[in-house]
C-alpha positions as CSV (number, residue, x, y, z in Angstrom):
1,M,49.7,7.7,2.9
2,M,50.0,5.9,-0.3
3,Q,47.4,3.4,0.6
4,V,45.0,6.1,1.3
5,K,45.6,7.4,-2.3
6,I,45.2,4.2,-3.8
7,K,41.9,3.4,-1.8
8,N,40.5,7.0,-2.9
9,E,41.5,6.3,-6.6
10,K,39.8,2.8,-6.4
11,I,36.7,4.3,-4.9
12,S,36.4,7.0,-7.7
13,Q,36.7,4.6,-10.3
14,I,34.1,2.6,-8.8
15,E,31.7,5.6,-8.6
16,F,32.6,6.4,-12.3
17,K,31.6,3.1,-13.4
18,K,28.2,3.1,-11.5
19,E,27.6,6.6,-12.9
20,T,28.3,5.4,-16.5
21,K,26.0,2.3,-15.9
22,Q,23.3,4.5,-14.6
23,E,23.6,7.0,-17.6
24,K,23.3,4.0,-20.0
25,F,20.4,2.7,-18.1
26,N,18.8,6.3,-18.3
27,Q,19.6,6.5,-21.9
28,R,18.1,3.3,-22.9
29,K,15.2,3.1,-25.4
30,D,11.7,2.4,-24.0
31,G,10.5,-0.9,-25.1
32,Y,6.9,-1.4,-26.6
33,F,5.0,-1.8,-23.5
34,E,6.7,1.2,-21.8
35,K,5.8,3.5,-24.8
36,L,2.2,2.1,-24.9
37,K,1.9,2.9,-21.1
38,K,3.2,6.4,-21.3
39,L,0.8,7.0,-24.2
40,I,-2.1,5.6,-22.4
41,L,-1.4,7.6,-19.2
42,A,-0.8,10.8,-21.2
43,N,-4.4,10.5,-22.6
44,I,-6.4,9.3,-19.7
45,V,-8.8,11.4,-17.7
46,F,-10.6,9.6,-14.7
47,E,-13.7,11.4,-13.4
48,I,-15.9,11.0,-10.4
49,K,-18.9,12.9,-9.7
50,N,-21.5,12.5,-6.5
51,F,-19.5,9.4,-5.3
52,H,-20.9,7.7,-2.1
53,L,-19.5,4.7,-0.4
54,R,-20.8,3.2,3.1
55,F,-20.0,0.2,5.0
56,E,-20.8,-0.5,8.6
57,D,-20.3,-3.7,10.6
58,N,-20.2,-2.8,14.3
59,D,-18.3,-6.3,15.0
60,N,-21.1,-8.5,14.4
61,I,-20.4,-12.3,13.5
62,I,-22.3,-13.8,10.4
63,F,-25.0,-11.0,10.3
64,D,-26.4,-11.3,13.8
65,E,-27.4,-7.5,14.0
66,K,-26.1,-4.0,12.8
67,F,-25.0,-4.4,9.3
68,S,-25.1,-1.9,6.5
69,F,-23.7,-1.5,3.0
70,G,-24.2,1.4,0.3
71,I,-22.8,2.4,-3.0
72,S,-23.9,5.1,-5.4
73,F,-22.3,6.9,-8.2
74,E,-23.8,9.6,-10.5
75,L,-20.7,9.6,-12.8
76,L,-17.7,7.4,-13.2
77,S,-16.0,8.2,-16.4
78,L,-12.6,7.1,-17.8
79,S,-11.9,8.9,-21.1
80,P,-9.1,10.1,-23.4
81,S,-8.3,13.7,-23.4
82,D,-5.8,16.5,-24.3
83,V,-4.0,18.9,-22.0
84,Q,-7.1,21.2,-21.9
85,F,-9.3,18.2,-20.8
86,N,-11.1,18.1,-24.2
87,K,-12.2,14.7,-25.0
88,R,-9.9,13.4,-27.9
89,F,-6.9,11.0,-28.3
90,I,-3.3,12.5,-28.5
91,N,-1.2,10.6,-31.0
92,K,2.6,10.0,-30.3
93,E,3.6,13.0,-32.4
94,E,1.6,15.5,-30.3
95,H,2.7,13.9,-27.1
96,Q,6.4,14.3,-27.9
97,K,5.8,18.3,-28.6
């Protein structure tokens, strides 16, 4: 009985230490590149319209027969925008609101 209590206390101590380490990790401040990544991802809109991609090979070796390839875009856009998708850059203070 006493050994079980001691084991349970040790387990609870280990779990408490793991939880405090995880809390400290979660509370750490982001570095420069992490902040930059968040800012960029908060501002980016990737837009694709009328996209077409085609590739056919039909198991030929060195283009003996049946080879096909095609690609076409009407619009491929990467631009900064706000929440309503108006094109503009969001600064750090606006992003935190």
